[in-house]
N, C-alpha and C positions, 0 to 999 in steps of 0.2 A: 541589522536594521529593524527598527521597530515599525509595524504596519498597523493601521487603524482602518476599520472597514466603516465607510460613511453611511452604510445601510442598516447594520445591525449594531454597530458600536463596538464590535469585538477587536480585541488587541492582540497581535500576534508578532512573532519574531521571525526573520528569515536570515540565515547565515549570508554573510556578505558574498561568500564564494559561489552561492547558488544563483546570484544575479550577474549578467554580463556586464563588465565594467564599462560606465559611461553610456549604457544603452537603456532604452526604456523596455518594459516587460509587463506582461499581464498575468496576475496572480489571482487565484480564486479563493475567496473566504471559505474555510471548511466548515463553517457554521451556517451561512445563508446562501453560499454559492455565488454570491455577488462578485463580479469581476473588478480588480482594482488595478490601476496603472501605477507602476512604481518605476523609478530611475536608479539603477545600479550605481555603485560607488565610482567616483572618478577614477580613471585608469592612472597607474604610477607613469611618472614622466619617463618618456623613453630616452635611452642614451644615444639613439641614432641620430646622425647629423640633420639638421633642419634645411630645408630647401626653400624656406620663405612662403609667405602667402597662407599659412595654415596647413594644407596637406602637402604630401611628398611631391606633388605635381603642380603646386602653386595655387590650389583652390580648396575651399573648405570641404572636409570629409566628414559628412554628418552620418551618425550611426543609422543603421538600418533596423527599424523597430519591428520589421517583419520576420527577423531571423530568429526570434526566440519567443515562445509562447510558454510561460511557466505554469500556465492553467493545466497543461498535460501533466504537470508533476505536482498535484494538489498537496502532497504531504511533505514538500520541501520545507514547510514552515508551520508546524504545529507546535502547541505549548509542550514544554518538557513533560515527561511522564505521559503524554497523550499516546494512546494506541490506535492502530489503523487497522481497517478490515477491508477485504476485497470480496464481492459476492458475484459468484459465476453461476447465475440461474436465469433460465429462459421463462419459467412460469412465473406470471405476474403475481398470482396469489401467494405461492411460496416465497417469492423474492420479498414481497411486501411484509409477510409475517417475519422473515429472518431480519430484514432491515428495521423492523419495528423494535425488535429485541435488542439488536446491536446498538441502535440509537439510544434506547433506555440505558444500556450498559456504557454509555458514553464513547463508543468507539468513533473515530472519524471514518466514514463509510465510502467506499469507491465502488461503483457499479461498473459492469462491463457487458458489451453486446455480443462478444464473440471471442474466440480463442486468440485471434490476432491481437485484439485490443487489450485482452487480459495479459498477454506476454508483454506488450508494450508497456502496461502499467508495472508490472513486476520488474521490468528492466529498470524502471526509474525509481522504484521504492521496495524495500524489504517490508512486507506487511507482518504484523503480529498475528493476524488471524485470516485464514482464507476459507470461505465456505463455497464449495463447488459441487454441483450436481454431475454425477459420473457420466451422464448423457449430454452435458453441456456442449453445444457446438461440435458434436461428433456423432457419426453413424453408429459407432460402437463404444460401449463404455470402456473396453479395453484399449482403445485408441484415443482416449481423452487427452488433447494436447496440454491442458493445464496440468494434469496429474503427471504426464510424462515429464513435463519441465520440472515440476517439483522434486520428482524422484532423481533427477540428474544434477540437482543442486549440491554443491559441496556440503558436507555434513555439519560444518561449522556454521553455515547459513541456514540450512534446512531445520536444524533443531531449534532455532528460535521462532519458527513459524508453527501456529496450531492450525492444522488443517482438518476441516469438518467435511466428510463426504456425504452428500445427500443421495439417496438410492432408494429404488423400488424392490431390489433384489434381496437385501440383507436386513437382519434385526437390529434395531437401535441398540447402540452401546455393545455390540458384538466385539469383544476385545480381540479374539483370534483373527477374525477378518479385518480389523483395523491394522493389526500387525502385518497381514498378508498384503494388504492394499497400501501399506506405507502411509497411513494418515493417523491423526490422534483420535478422532471420533467418527463413528457412523451413525447417521440419523435417517431412519426410514421417513420417506415424505409423508407417510400416514401419521407420523408422530410429531409433525411440525408445529401443531398446536401447542405442544409442550415443550418447544424448542429452548425456551428460557430456562426453564428447570434442568433440562438435559445438558445444555451447555454450561451452566454455573457448576453443576455437579462435576463434569468432565474437567473443566478448567481447575477446579480445587484439586482433583486428584493428580492432574498433570503438574500443577505448581509444587505440590508436595513431593512428587517423585523427582521432579527436575532439580529441586533443592537439595535432596539426599544425593542425587547424581553428581551434582556439582561439588558437594562437600567432600565425596569419596575422590573424585577426580583431583581436587585440591590436596587431599591427604596423601594421594600417590604421586603428587608433584607433577600431574599431567598439565595443570594450568597454573 
């Protein structure tokens, strides 16, 4: 289904299967965050016997518009090739700097207030990039719920996510610590002013490595 935002004029596509058949839903424009009301495709005719009068009990059965809010799933309908990012950072200054860089790099950005909200968002969407402070919504860096969730993902899903760990304890781009912490990049919060340069370099290195890895897997008949 083609969707147009009446506030910013953006055009997007939503897969029909993402909308409840015959029901209204609220979707959020990933560009300006304007909420747009759309109606899903008409349900396929049922083969069940009709009892007359519209519904099965002889009266009209109108869809409940409150049962589905697609604004909770903001990346169900982005442009092809669009990349998404989740920011898990409580410090406003750090978060704004990270958001500014990701916005400049044309990521569709989602922010989260706590671990529960982050897990809910990750359940609905596989993000391309996740930036998480090791102390985000946790008393101890070693009990960070977002990092624990990511560690337990199946490798097929996890390897598609680039995870950036923000920390006060480790050096920026410390490869050994990145491996130990099961993340792709470590950025010390004192270096956040250089986040764009650090991230772009790490993404370039990661893309080159992953491309070689996939070629080897293909040569070995693993994929």
